[in-house]
C-alpha positions as CSV (number, residue, x, y, z in Angstrom):
1,M,111.9,149.0,111.1
2,E,113.9,150.6,108.0
3,T,117.4,152.6,108.7
4,G,117.9,156.1,107.2
5,L,115.9,158.8,107.1
6,R,112.6,159.0,105.8
7,S,111.7,162.6,103.8
8,Q,108.3,164.9,104.3
9,T,106.6,162.5,101.5
10,G,107.4,159.8,103.8
11,E,109.9,158.1,100.9
12,L,112.9,156.1,102.9
13,F,115.9,158.5,102.7
14,V,119.6,156.4,103.1
15,H,122.6,158.3,103.2
16,P,124.5,157.6,100.0
17,L,128.4,156.5,100.6
18,S,130.8,159.1,99.6
19,N,133.0,156.7,97.8
20,P,131.4,153.3,97.1
21,A,134.1,151.7,95.8
22,A,136.3,153.0,98.3
23,V,139.0,149.8,99.4
24,G,137.5,148.5,102.4
25,I,133.9,149.0,102.3
26,C,132.0,145.6,101.9
27,P,128.7,145.9,100.0
28,E,127.5,142.8,101.2
29,M,127.8,144.0,105.1
30,L,126.3,146.7,104.7
31,E,123.2,145.2,103.2
32,V,123.3,142.9,106.3
33,A,123.6,145.9,108.4
34,E,120.6,147.4,106.6
35,E,118.6,144.3,107.2
36,A,119.4,144.3,110.8
37,N,118.3,148.0,110.8
38,R,115.1,146.9,109.6
39,A,114.8,144.4,112.0
40,G,115.5,146.6,114.8
41,D,118.9,145.3,115.8
42,Y,120.3,148.2,115.6
43,D,123.2,147.2,117.5
44,F,124.4,144.4,115.7
45,A,124.1,147.0,112.5
46,I,126.3,149.7,114.7
47,E,129.1,147.0,115.0
48,I,129.3,146.5,111.5
49,Y,129.3,150.1,110.5
50,S,132.3,150.6,113.0
51,S,134.1,147.4,111.8
52,Q,133.8,149.4,108.4
53,L,134.6,152.6,109.3
54,A,137.8,151.2,110.9
55,D,139.0,149.5,107.9
56,L,138.9,152.8,106.0
57,Q,141.8,155.2,105.7
58,Q,140.0,158.4,105.9
59,P,135.9,158.0,106.9
60,D,133.6,158.1,104.2
61,R,131.0,160.8,105.6
62,G,127.5,158.5,104.3
63,L,128.8,155.6,106.4
64,C,129.2,158.0,109.3
65,L,125.8,159.2,109.0
66,R,124.2,155.6,108.4
67,K,126.3,154.7,112.2
68,A,125.1,157.8,113.5
69,D,121.4,157.3,112.7
70,S,121.6,154.1,114.0
71,L,123.4,155.2,117.2
72,A,120.7,157.8,117.5
73,R,118.1,154.9,117.2
74,V,119.3,152.9,119.9
75,G,119.6,156.2,122.6
76,R,123.3,156.8,122.2
77,I,123.3,160.3,121.6
78,S,127.0,161.2,122.5
79,E,128.3,158.4,120.2
80,A,126.0,159.3,117.8
81,L,127.2,162.9,117.7
82,D,130.8,161.9,117.1
83,S,129.7,160.6,113.6
84,Y,127.5,163.3,113.2
85,C,130.4,165.7,113.9
86,T,132.5,163.3,111.5
87,A,130.4,163.6,108.8
88,A,130.1,167.5,109.0
89,G,133.8,167.6,108.9
90,L,133.6,166.1,105.6
91,G,131.0,167.7,104.1
92,K,128.3,170.4,105.5
93,L,125.3,168.7,106.9
94,R,122.0,169.3,105.0
95,P,119.1,170.0,107.2
96,E,117.2,166.9,106.0
97,E,120.1,164.5,107.6
98,L,119.5,165.7,110.8
99,S,115.8,164.5,111.0
100,L,116.3,161.4,113.0
101,L,118.6,163.4,115.5
102,V,116.2,166.1,116.2
103,E,113.2,163.3,116.8
104,T,115.0,161.1,119.1
105,I,116.4,164.0,121.2
106,A,112.6,165.3,121.2
107,R,111.5,161.7,121.7
108,T,114.3,161.1,124.7
109,L,112.7,164.6,126.3
110,R,109.4,163.5,126.1
111,E,110.3,159.7,127.6
112,K,112.3,161.0,130.2
113,E,109.7,163.3,131.9
114,P,106.2,161.2,131.7
115,G,104.9,164.8,132.7
116,I,105.1,166.2,129.3
117,P,101.9,165.3,127.5
118,W,102.7,165.2,123.9
119,T,99.0,165.3,123.0
120,L,98.5,168.5,125.1
121,N,98.2,170.6,121.9
122,G,95.8,168.0,119.9
123,H,97.4,166.2,116.6
124,G,96.6,167.3,112.9
125,K,96.5,170.5,111.2
126,S,95.1,173.5,112.8
127,S,92.4,176.1,111.3
128,N,95.0,178.2,109.7
129,G,96.8,175.0,108.4
130,E,99.7,174.9,110.1
131,D,100.9,171.6,111.3
132,G,100.3,171.1,115.1
133,I,99.6,174.7,115.7
134,E,96.8,175.8,118.3
135,N,94.8,179.0,117.9
136,D,94.2,179.2,121.6
137,G,96.4,181.3,123.9
138,D,95.0,181.0,127.3
139,C,94.1,177.5,127.8
140,A,94.2,174.1,125.9
141,G,90.9,174.2,124.7
142,D,87.3,175.0,124.6
143,K,86.3,173.1,127.8
144,A,88.7,175.3,129.6
145,L,87.3,178.4,129.1
146,D,84.6,180.4,131.3
147,L,81.5,181.7,131.1
148,F,82.5,185.4,129.9
149,S,84.8,183.9,127.2
150,C,84.1,184.1,123.2
151,R,84.6,180.7,121.8
152,L,85.6,182.6,118.4
153,C,88.6,184.7,119.9
154,K,88.6,182.9,123.2
155,C,89.1,186.2,125.0
156,L,86.7,188.3,127.4
157,L,83.7,189.1,125.7
158,H,84.0,192.5,124.0
159,E,80.9,194.2,122.9
160,P,78.9,190.9,123.5
161,T,76.1,190.2,121.0
162,T,73.5,187.6,121.4
163,V,72.6,185.9,118.2
164,E,69.1,184.4,116.9
165,C,70.0,181.2,118.5
166,G,70.7,182.3,122.2
167,H,74.7,182.3,122.1
168,T,76.8,185.3,122.8
169,F,79.7,186.4,121.2
170,C,82.1,189.3,120.5
171,K,80.5,191.9,118.0
172,R,84.1,192.2,116.3
173,C,84.3,188.3,115.8
174,L,80.8,187.8,114.5
175,D,81.2,191.1,111.8
176,H,85.3,190.6,111.0
177,D,85.3,186.8,110.6
178,N,82.1,186.7,108.5
179,V,80.6,183.7,110.8
180,E,78.0,181.6,108.9
181,D,76.8,179.5,111.6
182,C,77.0,179.2,115.6
183,V,79.9,177.2,117.1
184,H,78.0,176.1,119.7
185,C,74.9,174.6,118.0
186,K,75.8,175.0,114.2
187,Q,72.8,177.0,113.8
188,K,73.0,179.0,110.4
189,F,72.8,182.3,110.9
190,H,69.9,184.2,109.1
191,K,71.5,185.8,105.8
192,K,70.0,189.1,105.0
193,D,71.2,192.5,103.7
194,G,73.3,194.4,106.4
195,M,72.3,192.1,108.8
196,A,76.4,192.1,110.5
197,N,76.0,195.9,110.5
198,A,72.9,195.9,112.5
199,R,74.0,193.4,114.9
200,R,73.8,195.3,118.2
201,L,75.3,194.9,121.5
202,N,73.6,193.1,124.5
203,V,73.3,196.5,126.6
204,V,72.4,194.4,129.5
205,L,75.5,192.0,129.3
206,S,78.0,194.5,128.2
207,G,77.3,196.7,131.5
208,L,77.9,193.5,133.5
209,L,80.9,192.7,132.2
210,D,82.2,196.3,132.8
211,K,81.3,196.1,136.2
212,L,82.6,193.0,137.1
213,F,85.5,192.9,135.3
214,A,86.7,196.6,135.1
215,T,90.2,196.2,134.7
216,E,89.8,193.3,132.2
217,S,87.6,194.7,130.4
218,K,89.6,197.8,129.5
219,A,92.6,196.1,128.8
220,R,90.5,194.2,126.4
221,K,89.3,197.6,124.5
222,L,92.9,198.8,124.4
223,W,94.0,195.4,122.9
224,I,91.6,195.6,120.3
225,Q,92.5,199.3,119.2
226,G,96.1,197.9,119.2
227,E,94.9,195.3,116.7
228,V,93.3,197.8,114.6
229,L,96.2,200.0,114.4
230,W,98.3,197.1,113.6
231,K,96.2,196.3,110.9
232,N,96.3,200.0,109.7
233,Q,100.3,199.7,109.9
234,D,100.5,202.2,112.6
235,L,102.9,200.1,115.0
236,S,104.3,202.6,117.0
237,D,100.8,203.6,118.3
238,A,99.7,200.0,118.2
239,L,102.4,199.0,120.3
240,E,101.3,201.8,123.0
241,K,98.1,200.4,123.3
242,Y,99.5,196.7,123.7
243,N,101.8,197.9,126.4
244,S,99.4,199.6,128.3
245,A,96.8,196.6,128.0
246,V,99.8,194.4,129.0
247,E,100.0,196.7,132.2
248,L,96.4,195.9,133.4
249,A,96.2,192.4,132.4
250,P,100.2,190.9,132.5
251,S,98.7,187.3,133.1
252,S,97.0,187.0,129.5
253,G,99.0,184.5,127.5
254,R,97.1,185.6,124.0
255,L,97.8,189.5,124.7
256,L,101.7,188.9,125.2
257,C,101.9,186.6,122.7
258,Q,100.6,189.0,120.1
259,R,102.8,192.0,121.8
260,A,106.0,189.9,121.1
261,E,104.4,189.1,117.4
262,L,104.2,192.9,116.9
263,H,108.0,193.5,118.0
264,M,109.2,191.1,115.8
265,E,107.4,193.4,112.9
266,M,109.0,195.9,114.2
267,R,112.3,194.0,114.4
268,N,112.3,194.7,118.2
269,F,113.7,191.0,118.7
270,S,115.3,191.7,122.0
271,Q,111.8,193.0,123.5
272,A,110.3,189.9,121.4
273,V,112.6,187.5,123.2
274,Q,111.6,189.0,126.5
275,D,107.9,188.6,126.1
276,A,108.4,185.2,124.7
277,T,110.5,184.3,127.9
278,S,107.6,185.7,130.1
279,L,105.2,183.6,128.3
280,C,106.7,180.8,128.4
281,R,107.1,180.8,132.2
282,M,103.4,181.5,132.2
283,K,102.7,178.8,130.2
284,P,105.6,176.2,130.1
285,L,103.3,173.6,128.5
286,W,101.6,175.4,125.5
287,T,104.1,174.3,122.3
288,K,103.2,178.1,120.5
289,A,104.8,179.7,123.2
290,H,108.1,178.4,122.9
291,C,107.9,178.5,119.2
292,L,107.7,181.9,119.4
293,K,110.6,182.1,121.7
294,A,112.6,180.2,119.3
295,T,111.8,182.4,116.2
296,A,113.0,185.6,118.1
297,L,115.8,184.1,119.3
298,S,116.7,183.1,115.7
299,K,115.9,186.2,114.4
300,A,118.1,187.8,117.1
301,G,121.0,185.5,115.8
302,R,120.9,183.7,118.8
303,N,120.7,180.3,117.3
304,D,122.2,178.3,120.3
305,E,119.5,179.4,122.6
306,A,116.8,179.0,119.7
307,L,117.7,175.3,119.0
308,Q,116.5,174.8,123.0
309,E,112.9,176.1,121.9
310,Y,112.6,174.1,119.0
311,F,113.8,171.0,120.7
312,M,110.8,171.7,123.6
313,C,108.7,172.4,120.7
314,V,109.0,169.0,118.8
315,A,109.2,167.1,122.6
316,L,105.5,169.0,123.3
317,K,104.5,168.5,119.6
318,P,106.1,165.6,117.6
319,D,103.7,166.2,114.3
320,W,104.4,169.7,114.1
321,T,106.5,169.4,111.1
322,K,107.2,173.1,110.3
323,V,109.1,173.6,113.7
324,K,111.1,170.1,113.0
325,L,112.1,171.7,109.9
326,E,113.5,174.5,111.6
327,A,115.2,173.0,114.3
328,Q,117.3,170.5,111.6
329,K,118.1,173.9,109.9
330,V,119.7,175.0,112.9
331,L,121.2,172.2,114.1
332,S,123.0,172.1,110.7
333,E,124.0,175.6,110.9
334,L,125.7,175.0,114.3
335,F,127.4,171.5,113.3
336,S,129.1,173.7,110.5
337,S,129.9,176.5,112.9
338,V,132.3,174.2,114.6
339,F,134.4,173.8,111.9
340,E,134.0,177.2,110.4
341,N,135.8,178.3,113.6
342,E,138.2,176.0,114.5
343,E,139.3,175.2,110.7
344,L,139.6,171.5,111.5
345,T,138.2,170.0,108.5
346,T,141.6,169.2,107.1
347,S,142.6,167.5,109.9
348,L,140.0,165.0,110.5
349,H,141.0,161.5,111.7
350,P,138.9,158.4,112.2
351,P,136.4,158.7,115.7
352,Q,139.1,156.2,117.2
353,A,142.1,158.6,116.6
354,G,140.6,161.3,119.2
355,T,139.9,164.1,117.3
356,T,136.3,163.8,117.7
357,D,136.7,163.7,121.4
358,R,138.5,167.1,121.2
359,L,135.4,168.5,119.0
360,I,132.6,167.4,120.7
361,K,133.1,165.7,123.9
362,P,133.6,168.4,126.6
363,P,132.2,167.3,130.0
364,A,129.5,170.5,129.7
365,L,127.9,168.5,126.4
366,L,128.0,165.4,128.5
367,S,126.7,166.6,131.7
368,S,123.7,168.2,130.0
369,L,122.9,164.9,128.2
370,R,122.9,162.9,130.8
371,P,119.4,163.7,132.3
372,L,118.2,164.2,128.7
373,T,119.2,160.7,126.9
374,Q,119.5,158.1,130.0
375,K,116.2,156.6,130.7
376,P,115.7,155.6,134.1
377,G,117.7,152.3,135.2
378,S,119.8,152.2,132.2
379,S,123.4,152.3,132.2
380,S,125.1,154.7,130.3
381,Q,127.1,154.2,127.1
382,D,129.4,156.8,127.8
383,S,131.5,156.4,131.2
384,E,131.8,160.5,131.2
385,F,128.1,160.6,132.4
386,S,128.8,159.0,135.6
387,A,130.4,162.3,136.7
388,A,127.3,164.4,135.5
389,K,124.6,165.1,138.0
390,S,122.4,168.0,138.8
391,S,122.8,169.7,142.1
392,P,119.8,169.0,144.4
393,A,119.5,172.6,145.6
394,E,119.1,173.8,142.0
395,D,115.9,175.3,141.1
396,P,114.3,173.1,138.7
397,S,112.5,176.4,137.0
398,S,115.6,177.9,136.4
399,R,117.1,174.8,134.4
400,L,114.3,175.5,131.9
401,Y,115.7,178.8,131.1
402,A,119.6,178.4,131.6
403,P,121.7,180.6,130.0
404,C,124.5,179.6,127.4
405,P,127.6,178.5,129.2
406,D,130.6,181.0,129.6
407,K,132.5,180.7,126.5
408,S,135.4,181.3,129.0
409,D,134.4,177.8,130.9
410,P,137.7,175.7,130.6
411,A,135.6,172.9,129.9
412,L,134.7,174.3,126.7
413,E,138.0,175.3,125.3
414,G,138.8,174.0,121.6
415,C,135.3,174.0,120.7
416,G,134.9,177.5,119.1
417,T,133.3,180.6,119.5
418,K,129.6,178.5,118.7
419,S,130.6,175.2,119.2
420,L,128.1,172.3,118.9
421,A,128.9,171.2,122.7
422,A,127.9,174.5,123.9
423,I,124.8,174.7,122.4
424,L,123.8,171.3,123.2
425,A,125.3,171.9,127.2
426,T,122.1,173.7,127.4
427,L,119.8,171.8,126.0
428,P,116.9,171.8,128.9
429,P,115.3,169.4,130.9
430,P,111.7,169.5,130.9
431,P,109.3,172.7,132.3
432,G,110.2,173.8,135.6
433,G,108.1,171.7,138.4
434,L,107.4,168.6,136.3
435,K,108.2,165.7,138.1
436,R,108.4,161.9,137.7
437,K,105.3,159.9,139.0
438,H,106.5,157.6,141.5
439,S,104.5,154.7,143.6
440,G,102.1,156.5,145.8
441,D,102.5,159.5,143.9
442,D,98.5,160.6,142.8
443,S,99.5,163.1,140.4
444,S,101.2,162.4,137.1
445,A,102.3,166.0,136.0
446,N,102.7,168.5,138.6
447,F,103.8,171.8,137.5
448,S,104.0,175.5,139.1
449,P,105.5,178.0,136.5
450,P,107.0,180.9,137.9
451,P,104.7,183.9,137.3
452,K,107.5,186.6,137.1
453,L,105.1,188.5,135.1
454,L,102.9,189.1,138.1
455,K,102.8,191.3,141.1
456,P,102.7,189.3,144.7
457,D,99.2,189.9,145.3
458,E,98.0,188.9,141.7
459,A,99.9,185.5,142.0
460,S,97.4,183.5,143.6
461,S,94.8,184.6,141.5
462,F,96.6,183.8,138.6
463,Q,97.4,180.0,139.7
464,A,93.8,179.7,140.7
465,G,92.2,180.8,137.6
466,A,94.0,182.4,134.9
467,V,95.9,179.2,133.9
468,C,92.7,177.4,133.2
469,G,90.7,180.7,131.5
470,G,88.8,181.0,134.6
471,R,87.8,184.5,135.9
472,T,86.9,185.2,139.7
473,F,85.0,188.3,140.8
474,P,84.0,189.4,144.0
475,A,80.6,188.1,145.4
476,E,79.1,191.7,146.4
477,L,79.7,193.1,142.8
478,L,76.7,190.6,141.5
479,D,73.0,191.3,142.9
480,S,69.8,190.7,141.5
481,G,69.0,194.3,140.6
482,D,71.5,193.9,138.2
483,M,69.5,191.3,136.2
484,E,65.9,192.7,136.1
485,C,63.2,192.8,133.4
486,S,62.2,196.5,132.5
487,L,58.5,195.2,132.0
488,C,58.0,193.4,135.2
489,M,61.0,194.6,137.6
490,R,61.6,191.4,138.6
491,L,64.4,188.7,138.0
492,F,64.7,187.8,134.5
493,Y,63.1,184.6,134.2
494,E,63.7,183.1,130.7
495,P,65.5,186.1,129.5
496,V,65.9,186.8,125.5
497,A,67.7,189.5,123.9
498,T,66.3,191.4,121.3
499,P,67.9,192.1,117.8
500,C,68.4,196.0,119.3
501,G,70.3,194.5,122.2
502,H,67.7,194.9,124.9
503,T,66.8,191.9,127.3
504,F,63.6,191.0,128.8
505,C,61.5,188.0,130.2
506,L,60.3,185.9,127.3
507,K,56.4,186.3,128.8
508,C,57.1,189.9,129.3
509,L,58.1,190.6,125.8
510,E,55.5,188.3,124.1
511,R,53.0,190.5,125.5
512,C,54.4,193.7,124.5
513,L,54.8,192.4,121.1
514,D,51.0,191.5,121.3
515,H,50.3,195.0,121.6
516,N,53.0,196.9,119.6
517,P,55.6,195.5,117.3
518,N,58.2,197.8,118.5
519,C,60.7,197.4,121.1
520,P,59.5,198.6,124.7
521,L,62.4,200.7,125.6
522,C,64.1,202.0,122.3
523,K,60.9,201.4,120.1
524,E,62.9,199.8,117.2
525,N,60.3,198.1,115.0
526,L,61.0,194.2,115.7
527,S,58.3,193.1,112.8
528,E,60.7,190.8,111.3
529,Y,61.7,189.4,115.0
530,L,58.0,188.7,115.8
531,A,57.4,187.1,112.2
532,T,60.1,184.6,112.6
533,R,59.6,184.2,116.4
534,G,63.3,183.9,117.2
535,Y,62.4,183.7,121.1
536,N,65.4,181.8,121.9
537,K,66.8,182.4,125.7
538,T,70.2,184.5,126.1
539,L,71.8,181.2,127.5
540,L,74.6,183.4,129.1
541,M,72.5,185.6,131.0
542,E,70.5,182.1,132.2
543,E,73.9,180.5,133.4
544,V,75.0,183.6,135.1
545,L,71.5,183.7,137.0
546,Q,71.9,179.8,137.7
547,R,75.3,179.8,139.2
548,Y,75.4,183.4,141.0
549,L,71.7,184.2,141.8
550,G,70.6,180.6,142.5
551,D,68.3,181.3,145.7
552,E,66.9,184.3,143.9
553,L,66.2,182.3,140.4
554,A,64.3,179.6,142.4
555,E,62.2,181.8,144.1
556,R,61.5,183.6,140.6
557,K,60.7,180.0,139.1
558,K,58.4,179.3,142.1
559,I,56.4,182.4,141.5
560,H,56.2,181.7,138.1
561,E,55.5,177.7,138.3
562,E,52.4,178.9,140.9
563,E,51.4,181.1,138.0
564,M,51.0,178.4,135.3
565,K,49.7,175.8,137.8
566,E,46.8,178.5,138.1
567,L,46.5,178.9,134.6
568,S,46.4,175.4,133.9
569,N,43.0,174.9,136.0
570,L,40.7,174.4,133.6
571,N,37.5,174.0,136.1
572,Q,38.4,177.3,138.6
573,E,39.5,179.7,136.0
574,V,39.0,178.5,132.6
575,P,40.1,181.3,129.9
576,I,37.0,182.1,127.5
577,F,37.0,183.0,124.4
578,V,33.7,185.0,123.4
579,C,32.9,184.7,119.6
580,T,30.6,182.1,118.0
581,M,29.0,178.7,118.8
582,A,31.1,175.6,119.2
583,F,30.3,171.9,119.6
584,P,31.5,168.8,120.6
585,T,33.8,167.0,118.0
586,I,33.1,169.7,115.3
587,P,36.1,171.6,113.9
588,C,36.4,175.3,114.7
589,P,38.9,177.4,113.1
590,L,39.7,180.9,114.4
591,H,41.4,184.1,113.3
592,V,43.2,185.4,116.2
593,F,44.3,189.2,116.2
594,E,43.0,190.9,119.4
595,P,46.0,191.2,121.8
596,R,44.1,189.7,124.8
597,Y,43.1,186.3,122.8
598,R,46.7,186.4,121.7
599,L,48.0,186.3,125.4
600,M,45.2,183.9,126.2
601,I,45.9,181.3,123.3
602,R,49.9,181.5,124.0
603,R,49.0,180.6,128.0
604,S,47.1,177.6,127.0
605,M,49.6,176.3,124.9
606,E,52.7,177.4,127.5
607,T,50.5,175.4,130.3
608,G,50.3,172.4,128.2
609,T,46.5,172.2,128.6
610,K,45.9,173.5,125.2
611,Q,42.3,174.2,125.9
612,F,39.8,177.0,126.4
613,G,36.1,177.7,126.7
614,M,34.1,179.3,123.5
615,C,30.9,181.2,124.4
616,I,29.1,183.4,122.6
617,A,28.4,187.2,123.8
618,D,25.8,188.3,126.4
619,E,24.9,191.7,126.8
620,L,24.3,191.5,130.3
621,K,26.9,188.8,131.8
622,G,29.5,189.4,129.2
623,F,29.3,185.9,127.6
624,A,26.6,183.1,128.0
625,D,26.1,180.3,130.6
626,Y,26.8,177.7,128.5
627,G,29.4,176.9,126.1
628,C,32.0,174.3,124.3
629,M,35.8,173.6,125.3
630,L,37.9,173.8,122.5
631,Q,41.4,172.0,122.1
632,V,43.8,173.5,120.0
633,R,45.3,171.0,116.9
634,D,47.7,173.5,115.3
635,V,48.9,177.3,115.3
636,K,50.2,179.6,112.5
637,F,51.4,182.7,113.2
638,F,51.5,185.7,110.6
639,P,54.3,188.4,110.6
640,D,52.5,191.0,112.2
641,G,51.2,188.8,115.2
642,R,47.8,187.4,114.2
643,S,47.4,183.9,114.0
644,V,44.9,181.3,113.0
645,V,44.3,178.8,115.1
646,D,43.0,175.2,114.3
647,T,40.6,174.0,117.0
648,I,38.4,171.3,117.9
649,G,35.1,170.9,120.2
650,V,35.6,168.9,123.0
651,S,33.3,169.0,125.9
652,R,30.5,171.3,127.0
653,F,30.2,173.2,130.2
654,K,28.0,175.4,132.5
655,V,29.3,178.7,133.3
656,L,29.3,179.0,137.2
657,S,30.8,182.2,137.7
658,H,32.2,185.1,135.5
659,G,35.8,186.7,135.8
660,Q,38.5,188.4,133.8
661,R,42.5,188.2,133.8
662,D,44.8,190.0,132.1
663,G,42.0,191.7,129.6
664,Y,40.4,188.6,128.9
665,N,37.5,186.7,130.4
666,T,37.4,183.3,132.5
667,A,35.1,181.6,134.2
668,K,34.4,178.7,136.8
669,I,32.8,175.9,135.3
670,E,31.5,172.5,135.2
671,Y,31.2,169.7,132.8
672,L,28.1,168.4,131.0
673,E,27.4,164.9,130.4
674,D,24.1,163.3,129.1
675,K,22.0,161.3,131.6
676,K,21.8,157.8,130.7
677,V,18.8,155.7,130.3
678,E,18.2,151.7,130.3
679,A,15.8,149.1,129.7
680,E,12.4,150.2,127.6
681,E,13.5,153.9,127.7
682,L,16.9,152.8,125.9
683,V,15.1,150.6,123.4
684,E,12.6,153.9,122.7
685,L,15.8,156.3,122.6
686,V,17.5,153.8,120.0
687,K,14.3,154.1,117.3
688,L,14.5,157.8,117.9
689,H,17.8,158.0,117.2
690,D,17.6,156.0,113.8
691,S,14.5,157.6,112.9
692,V,16.2,161.3,113.3
693,Y,19.5,160.2,111.8
694,D,17.3,158.6,108.6
695,Q,16.0,162.0,108.7
696,A,18.6,164.5,108.5
697,N,20.4,162.3,105.9
698,S,17.5,162.8,103.7
699,W,17.6,166.4,104.2
700,F,21.3,166.8,103.5
701,T,21.0,164.5,100.3
702,S,18.0,166.9,98.8
703,L,19.9,170.0,99.2
704,K,21.3,171.6,96.1
705,D,25.1,170.5,94.9
706,N,26.7,174.1,95.6
707,M,25.4,174.0,99.0
708,K,26.1,170.7,99.5
709,S,29.8,171.2,98.4
710,Q,30.2,174.6,100.8
711,I,29.0,172.2,103.9
712,L,31.6,169.6,103.3
713,S,34.1,171.8,102.6
714,H,33.5,173.0,106.1
715,F,32.7,170.4,108.3
716,G,33.3,167.2,106.6
717,H,31.2,164.6,105.8
718,L,27.9,163.6,108.2
719,P,29.3,161.2,110.7
720,G,27.9,157.8,110.5
721,K,25.2,156.3,113.1
722,D,26.5,155.2,116.2
723,P,25.7,151.8,117.6
724,D,25.7,152.9,120.8
725,P,24.1,156.3,121.2
726,Q,25.0,156.9,124.8
727,A,28.6,155.7,124.3
728,S,30.0,159.7,124.7
729,P,29.0,161.8,127.3
730,S,28.0,164.4,124.7
731,G,26.1,162.0,122.6
732,P,26.3,161.0,118.8
733,A,29.0,163.1,116.7
734,W,26.3,163.3,114.2
735,C,23.9,165.4,116.3
736,W,26.4,168.0,116.5
737,W,27.7,168.5,113.0
738,L,24.0,168.5,112.1
739,L,23.3,171.1,114.8
740,A,26.3,173.3,113.4
741,V,25.2,173.4,109.5
742,L,21.5,174.0,110.2
743,P,20.7,177.2,109.6
744,L,19.9,178.2,113.5
745,E,20.3,181.2,115.5
746,N,22.7,181.2,117.9
747,R,20.3,181.3,121.0
748,A,18.7,178.2,119.4
749,Q,21.6,176.1,119.0
750,L,22.6,177.5,122.7
751,T,19.6,175.9,124.0
752,I,19.9,172.5,122.5
753,L,24.1,172.8,123.4
754,S,22.6,172.9,127.3
755,M,20.3,170.0,127.1
756,T,21.6,166.9,129.3
757,T,19.4,164.0,127.6
758,L,19.9,162.8,124.4
759,K,16.2,162.4,124.0
760,D,15.1,166.1,124.3
761,R,18.1,166.7,121.7
762,L,17.1,164.4,119.4
763,I,13.2,165.5,119.6
764,A,14.6,169.2,119.2
765,I,16.8,168.4,116.0
766,R,13.4,166.7,114.5
767,R,11.4,169.6,115.1
768,V,14.1,171.9,113.5
769,L,14.2,169.5,110.3
770,I,10.7,169.4,110.0
771,F,10.7,173.4,110.3
772,V,13.4,173.6,107.5
773,T,12.1,170.9,104.9
774,R,8.7,172.8,105.3
775,K,10.3,176.3,104.4
776,R,12.5,175.0,101.8
777,P,11.6,176.7,98.5
778,R,10.2,174.0,95.9
């Protein structure tokens, strides 16, 4: 290990000797001391420095600082203070020369109480660039935020706005912070002209928050009004808004923190100290609270108390460079104040002469450093520590905010009006209530911060929820009526929010948009929303339903699943598209624009069947008694709601009964299959099959090139001859290809489609081929 200090850039800093050529200083011994420090043998280095100082008539400043650093490294704080104070008498201590002392005191404080987790607030730089500072005022991180908190401002949602990915934030957070992507799912927001101004608050959620958290919601509105006034430099009116908000929500750490900062901007330092002190009581492990208090105390000229808070900050967050530098500056000023007030700089003697004992070893200092610096089981280097013990009846929370010792205390006589001893005598132990983990103790960090800002009837609810960001509300405040779709008048199922801020069940909204691209409530045009198909569920609404209306949601889900099960039964109630002839294995592209068929296609996709029946129209029955099932391969939607559906024929069916559902036709059906033959009949069938195939191929080959090109572009090439004509329940694929391209009326095609023997179908096709060949112009 290396002796001396490291600068903020990491360079080794060794205190220079005041007079390197002074009689009594041995350079070789100093080199040995430096090597001992690098090796971690600090006690040996201390002995060398002490012997070198003993040989001098006047103490050397640089040598005193080197000894002080080594003493600090080994944890002998009281002796280190002797040397630092001697060095201060020879020349003002610079802040950078006290880095090791600050770090050692903070580290000792942290090690003394394992309950202080120095990683509590994280490491590294924050989003605003300050080392080690966190932005969250009410909890340690996003995991502790409750359901109703905005993940951008970490406060109760105000004017909740649901974005396209389904997550909800405060409207002002989205607009003012110019957010480009979701902090939850990282989805990029659509960038469009005026989109920020077009965001609307979620009407249902806004009403729900005002109902469930009436007081906090009102406080949040006043808080935001105060922020706006503050931004416009109307500080007095802003303070009034903050005061009103704090009265309504006294346990909000972020709110109290901002009011303290406003007080400091208005130079109301005493009020800022009061707010910061209350904040520290509420959140004793929140580093920013201690930093805020330290800053307020420093600006109020109370450096002695500010130093306490700076030490606590560094103990909680060792990598917070800015605060360490502030602590070093304050400590440097306090060292200087000892000599400025006592005018002792001209009468200093070596440490063993007793002068420094009078300066920095009063009982108050030693009694305050014992619990701070002495590790469990270790023996003190200073006999004075043995008399310093805390009273068993002492309230631990009061020690955290103990006032500075009375300057009239005889123990502090001779230390000056702002003696360093008086300052360090008030160094606090860890936050109130923190306890060392003993064997058999299951908790490693128990603390009970005194919620002095809270009224008695509010204290229990604060400790139960507000500390971790949780919110509770009476269960009777929320009922299923607050969460009903205005279209189906049932509990929301898969709730989605439109860009205009209204919420509907997903299926209800889609059915409305099938007929009209306007919001069912406010009539705002939703064509763009329809074009993007941005139907993402409102996740906050979904979570509220699951968490607080679980039984009602389970019943609503059961009804939905029963409906889906009924719709997916492709025998009892098959959706029928009444349009054109379709055949097995043959593609059938469809242009869907009627609202009833939009619904039908969407349901076939939702149920997972991706199938529906195709029949031609019938004047009496509505649609024919035979048809073909189609399988959806792809759907392409247009901005106005129309779609092109790519389907292919699957199997034939016979209609047993006709029906309707939600405007489109349905049918109970049975599937058709060809009857198989064997022996001599199979031989004859194969001969007939090969003959008709050759005849069909000859006909197609004889067609004009332009006609063949049209057929090929729509239906592809003539399928090959099947080795086993009976392999498919619907027969060879080439038969259906030929039937689709032959110039036949729908009724003639329907007759052939309904045949259940391949032989009859081949004979019919052969007759058609003969007929079209004879009629073809030569």
